[in-house]
C-alpha positions in Angstrom: 0.0 0.0 0.0 1.4 3.4 -1.0 1.9 6.0 1.8 -0.1 9.2 1.4 3.2 11.1 1.4 4.7 9.2 -1.6 4.3 10.6 -5.0 3.0 8.3 -7.7 5.7 7.2 -10.1 6.0 9.3 -13.2 4.6 7.7 -16.3 7.2 6.2 -18.6 8.0 8.1 -21.7 6.8 6.5 -24.9 9.5 4.5 -26.6 10.9 6.4 -29.5 11.2 4.6 -32.8 14.8 3.4 -33.5 16.8 4.3 -36.5 16.0 0.8 -37.9 12.3 1.4 -37.5 12.6 4.9 -39.1 14.8 4.0 -42.0 12.0 4.2 -44.5 11.3 7.8 -43.5 15.0 8.8 -43.5 15.8 7.6 -47.0 12.8 9.4 -48.4 13.6 12.9 -47.1 15.1 15.6 -49.3 17.9 16.0 -50.2 18.8 12.4 -49.4 16.1 10.9 -51.6 17.8 12.1 -54.8 20.6 9.7 -53.9 18.5 6.8 -52.5 16.0 6.9 -55.4 18.9 6.1 -57.8 20.8 3.7 -55.5 18.2 1.3 -54.1 20.4 -1.6 -55.1 22.9 -0.3 -52.5 20.3 -0.4 -49.7 18.2 -3.5 -50.3 18.5 -7.0 -51.7 17.6 -7.1 -55.4 16.7 -9.5 -58.2 17.6 -8.7 -61.8 15.1 -8.2 -64.6 17.2 -9.1 -67.5 17.0 -7.3 -70.8 16.9 -9.3 -74.1 19.8 -9.9 -76.5 18.4 -7.5 -79.0 18.9 -3.8 -78.2 16.7 -1.3 -80.1 18.1 2.2 -79.7 15.5 4.9 -79.5 15.7 7.5 -82.3 16.5 11.0 -81.1 14.8 14.0 -82.7 15.3 16.8 -80.2 12.8 19.6 -80.0 13.2 22.8 -77.9 9.9 22.7 -75.9 9.5 26.4 -75.5 5.9 26.2 -74.2 4.0 27.2 -71.1 1.2 25.6 -69.2 -1.5 27.4 -67.2 -1.7 26.6 -63.6 -3.6 28.4 -60.8 -3.8 31.6 -62.8 -0.1 31.7 -63.9 1.7 30.7 -67.1 4.7 28.6 -66.2 7.6 27.1 -68.2 8.9 23.6 -68.1 11.9 24.9 -66.2 9.6 26.1 -63.5 7.8 22.7 -63.5 11.1 20.9 -62.9 12.1 23.3 -60.1 8.7 23.3 -58.4 8.2 19.6 -58.6 11.7 18.3 -58.0 12.2 16.6 -61.3 15.1 14.2 -61.6 14.5 12.8 -65.1 12.2 13.9 -67.9 11.8 12.1 -71.2 9.2 12.9 -73.9 8.6 10.5 -76.8 6.5 11.4 -79.8 5.8 9.1 -82.8 8.4 6.7 -81.3 11.2 9.2 -81.1 12.7 11.0 -78.2 11.9 14.6 -78.8 13.0 16.0 -75.4 15.2 14.7 -72.6 16.4 16.3 -69.5 18.1 15.1 -66.3 18.1 17.8 -63.6 18.6 15.2 -60.8 22.0 15.3 -59.2 22.6 11.6 -59.7 20.4 11.1 -62.7 21.3 10.3 -66.3 20.2 8.2 -69.3 21.6 5.0 -67.8 20.5 5.7 -64.2 17.9 3.2 -62.9 15.2 5.1 -61.1 13.1 3.9 -58.1 9.6 3.9 -59.7 7.5 3.2 -56.6 3.9 2.6 -57.6 4.5 2.8 -61.3 5.5 -0.8 -60.6 1.8 -1.5 -60.1 1.1 -0.7 -63.7 3.9 -3.1 -64.8 2.4 -5.8 -62.5 -0.9 -5.3 -64.4 0.8 -5.9 -67.7 2.3 -9.2 -66.4 -1.1 -10.3 -65.1 -2.6 -9.6 -68.5 0.1 -11.8 -70.2 -0.5 -14.5 -67.6 -4.3 -14.5 -68.3 -3.7 -14.6 -72.0 -1.4 -17.6 -71.6 -3.7 -19.4 -69.2 -1.2 -19.3 -66.3 -4.1 -17.6 -64.4 -7.4 -19.0 -65.5 -9.6 -16.0 -65.3 -10.4 -12.6 -63.7 -12.7 -14.2 -61.2 -10.1 -16.6 -59.7 -9.8 -16.1 -55.9 -6.7 -15.2 -53.9 -7.0 -18.4 -51.8 -7.0 -20.5 -55.0 -3.3 -19.6 -55.3 -2.3 -18.7 -51.7 -3.9 -21.1 -49.2 -2.2 -19.1 -46.4 -4.8 -16.4 -47.1 -7.8 -18.7 -46.2 -9.6 -17.2 -43.3 -8.4 -13.7 -44.0 -10.3 -10.8 -45.6 -8.5 -11.5 -48.9 -9.7 -15.2 -49.1 -12.4 -14.7 -51.7 -11.2 -11.5 -53.3 -10.9 -12.0 -57.1 -8.1 -11.0 -59.5 -10.5 -8.5 -61.0 -11.1 -6.8 -57.6 -7.3 -6.6 -57.0 -6.7 -5.1 -60.4 -9.2 -2.3 -59.8 -8.5 -1.9 -56.1 -12.1 -2.8 -55.2 -11.2 -5.6 -52.8 -12.9 -3.9 -49.8 -9.9 -4.8 -47.7 -7.8 -2.3 -45.6 -8.1 1.2 -44.4 -7.3 4.5 -46.2 -3.6 4.3 -47.3 -2.0 7.2 -45.5 1.7 7.8 -44.8 1.6 10.3 -42.0 0.0 8.0 -39.4 2.7 6.0 -37.6 0.6 2.8 -37.1 -1.1 2.9 -40.5 -1.1 -0.4 -42.4 1.2 1.0 -45.1 3.7 2.1 -42.5 3.7 -1.4 -40.8 4.1 -2.9 -44.3 7.1 -0.6 -45.0 8.7 -1.4 -41.6 8.3 -5.1 -42.2 9.9 -4.9 -45.6 12.9 -2.9 -44.5 13.2 -4.2 -41.0 13.1 -7.9 -41.7 9.5 -8.5 -40.5 6.8 -10.8 -41.8 5.3 -8.9 -44.7 2.7 -11.5 -45.5 1.5 -11.4 -41.9 0.9 -7.7 -42.2 -1.2 -8.1 -45.3 -3.1 -11.1 -43.9 -4.0 -9.0 -40.9 -5.7 -6.3 -43.0 -9.4 -6.0 -42.0 -12.4 -6.0 -44.3 -13.8 -2.5 -44.4 -16.3 -2.7 -47.3 -18.0 -5.3 -49.6 -16.0 -6.4 -52.6 -16.5 -4.3 -55.7 -18.5 -1.5 -54.0 -15.9 1.2 -54.1 -12.3 2.1 -54.9 -9.7 2.2 -52.1 -6.2 2.7 -53.2 -4.2 -0.2 -51.8 -0.6 -1.3 -52.2 -1.7 -4.4 -50.3 -4.0 -5.3 -53.2 -1.2 -5.1 -55.7 1.2 -7.0 -53.5 -1.4 -9.8 -53.2 -1.8 -9.6 -57.0 2.0 -10.1 -57.5 1.9 -13.1 -55.1 -1.0 -14.6 -57.0 1.1 -14.3 -60.2 4.2 -15.8 -58.7 2.2 -18.8 -57.3 0.4 -19.3 -60.6 3.6 -19.1 -62.7 5.9 -20.9 -60.3 8.6 -18.3 -60.6 9.5 -14.9 -59.1 8.0 -11.7 -60.3 11.4 -10.5 -61.6 12.0 -13.6 -63.6 8.5 -13.5 -65.1 8.9 -9.8 -65.9 12.2 -10.5 -67.6 10.9 -13.5 -69.6 7.5 -12.1 -70.7 8.1 -8.3 -70.9 11.6 -6.8 -70.5 13.5 -9.0 -72.9 11.1 -7.9 -75.7 11.5 -4.2 -75.2 14.9 -3.7 -76.7 15.9 -2.1 -73.4 19.1 -0.3 -72.7 19.7 -1.9 -69.3 18.5 -4.7 -67.0 15.9 -3.4 -64.6 15.7 -4.8 -61.0 13.2 -5.2 -58.2 14.5 -4.7 -54.7 13.3 -7.3 -52.2 12.2 -7.7 -48.6 15.0 -8.1 -46.1 13.4 -11.2 -44.5 13.5 -14.6 -46.2 11.9 -15.8 -48.2 12.7 -12.6 -50.0 9.9 -11.1 -52.1 9.7 -8.3 -54.7 7.2 -5.6 -54.0 4.9 -5.8 -57.0 3.3 -2.6 -55.9 6.5 -0.5 -55.6 10.0 -1.9 -56.0 10.8 -1.9 -59.7 13.8 0.2 -60.8 14.6 1.1 -64.4 16.0 3.8 -66.6 13.7 6.6 -67.7 14.3 5.6 -71.4 13.4 2.0 -70.7 10.2 3.0 -68.9 9.4 5.1 -71.9 9.7 1.9 -74.0 6.9 0.5 -71.8 4.8 3.6 -72.6 5.5 3.1 -76.3 4.2 -0.4 -76.0 1.0 1.0 -74.5 0.6 3.5 -77.3 1.1 0.7 -79.8 -1.6 -1.6 -78.3 0.9 -4.0 -76.8 3.1 -4.5 -79.9 6.9 -4.1 -79.9 8.7 -4.5 -83.3 5.8 -6.4 -84.7 5.4 -8.8 -81.8 2.3 -8.8 -79.6 3.9 -8.7 -76.2 0.9 -7.6 -74.1 -2.6 -8.6 -75.4 -4.3 -5.7 -77.2 -7.5 -5.9 -75.2 -5.6 -5.7 -72.0 -3.9 -2.5 -73.0 -7.2 -1.0 -74.0 -8.7 -2.1 -70.7 -6.0 -0.1 -69.0 -7.2 3.2 -70.6 -10.5 3.2 -68.7 -13.6 1.2 -67.8 -17.4 1.7 -67.5 -17.6 1.1 -63.8 -19.1 4.3 -62.3 -17.1 4.0 -59.0 -13.9 4.1 -61.1 -14.8 7.1 -63.3 -12.8 10.3 -63.2 -13.8 12.3 -60.2 -15.6 9.3 -58.5 -12.8 7.6 -56.6 -13.5 9.1 -53.2 -11.0 10.0 -50.5 -8.2 7.8 -51.8 -8.0 9.3 -55.3 -7.5 12.8 -56.5 -10.6 14.2 -58.3 -8.8 14.6 -61.6 -8.3 10.8 -61.8 -10.2 7.7 -62.5 -8.8 4.2 -62.2 -8.6 1.0 -64.3 -6.4 -2.1 -64.3 -3.7 -0.5 -62.0 -3.5 2.6 -64.1 -4.8 6.1 -63.4 -7.2 7.4 -66.1 -7.7 11.0 -67.1 -10.8 10.7 -69.4 -13.4 11.9 -69.8 -13.9 10.8 -73.5 -12.2 8.0 -75.4 -10.0 7.1 -72.4 -6.9 8.3 -74.4 -4.8 9.7 -71.6 -3.7 7.6 -68.6 -0.7 7.3 -66.4 1.2 5.1 -64.0 1.9 6.9 -60.8 4.4 6.6 -57.9 4.8 8.4 -54.6 7.3 11.3 -54.5 6.4 12.2 -58.1 7.0 9.3 -60.5 5.0 9.3 -63.8 4.6 7.1 -66.9 2.1 9.3 -68.9 0.6 7.9 -72.1 -1.6 9.8 -74.6 -2.7 7.3 -77.2 -4.3 9.6 -79.7 -1.3 12.1 -79.6 1.2 9.2 -79.7 3.0 10.8 -76.8 4.7 9.1 -73.9 6.3 11.1 -71.0 8.4 9.8 -68.2 8.9 12.0 -65.2 10.8 10.9 -62.1 11.0 13.2 -59.1 12.2 13.5 -55.5 9.3 15.2 -53.8 9.8 15.9 -50.1 6.6 14.0 -49.2 5.0 10.8 -50.5 1.8 12.6 -51.7 1.2 16.1 -52.8 -2.0 17.0 -54.6 -0.9 20.4 -55.7 2.4 19.1 -57.2 0.4 16.3 -58.8 -2.2 18.6 -60.4 0.5 20.9 -61.7 2.5 18.0 -63.2 -0.6 16.5 -64.9 -1.5 19.9 -66.2 2.0 20.3 -67.7 2.1 16.8 -69.2 -1.3 17.2 -70.9 -0.1 20.5 -72.3 2.9 18.8 -73.9 0.7 16.0 -75.3 -1.7 18.6 -76.7 1.2 20.5 -78.3 2.4 17.4 -80.2 -1.2 16.3 -81.1 -1.4 19.4 -83.2 1.9 18.7 -85.0 1.2 15.1 -86.1 
């Protein structure tokens, strides 16, 4: 029994996160992220995505893009865009030729492999489209637990491939980076700190019925990548190399960085690294309905499915709190509509873009080192500028 003259013990201070727990935050801060986003293979285990034996150099037809875009009442130049949005690499392709190329990043250049973050999701979608066409995955309505029995009894058990592709699984909370115990932060800490990544994903709760609404989810794409690996009996990197990368005529091998814990796993929703030019080659494939040098690499219908869909909850402006109002979503790509579904883009945190305008035959790759993961103002400005460039070349065809 405590004497009335004794003071109660002072509450213990909350344990501060260690450097090990905070490493994800540290490597993403400016100015460090300009280095880390070009040197992920120095920081994490990796697996190579091999290029093919045939190299197809991109034709170079330089244009001086002396144009401006209108944003928030001001006319701004591309130089201002790069400064305001921390551009590290910028490649514009029109009619299959590089017409503009710029590398303002301190460590960037034509042969530098960039950390693409969630642009990786769009690549995962292409691989799934190939797997469906080949019969490796039977159909869009196959369930997660058909491939990963360890997901039986979880919220993901009956989620279909189609739900994963459109992020309508109904699993998980809003993906936010500024809440310490958010699911995406625990996922990041498990990846970098040697934790059980699958356990984090299996523990995600059901928050909505399947198919009802869009909720942006790296977990959905991670599960999609695991489904593909289980169906194909090989790693994501090997499948990407065999079915996609070796057909592009790429300049360099790409790579996925992997989880620290074994069995090591690629992050299908965010760990692909490639040169800006090679990513532009992926965009050219999308412009050309999946064809590279006369070969149908990705099914034509799959490419067209990625430009947009008729599901109202995925329309531009209808995504809700986990999507900016100028976007729709389809097949792991962000759509820009509203008519013909011609403009769409892969997106990654900190300002990574693979922008495709089919009708203008324009592909733009922009990599960046934003100080924060998400920034709606920087994103709106970037999309405004990219669409202005596409419009410029559409009138010169």
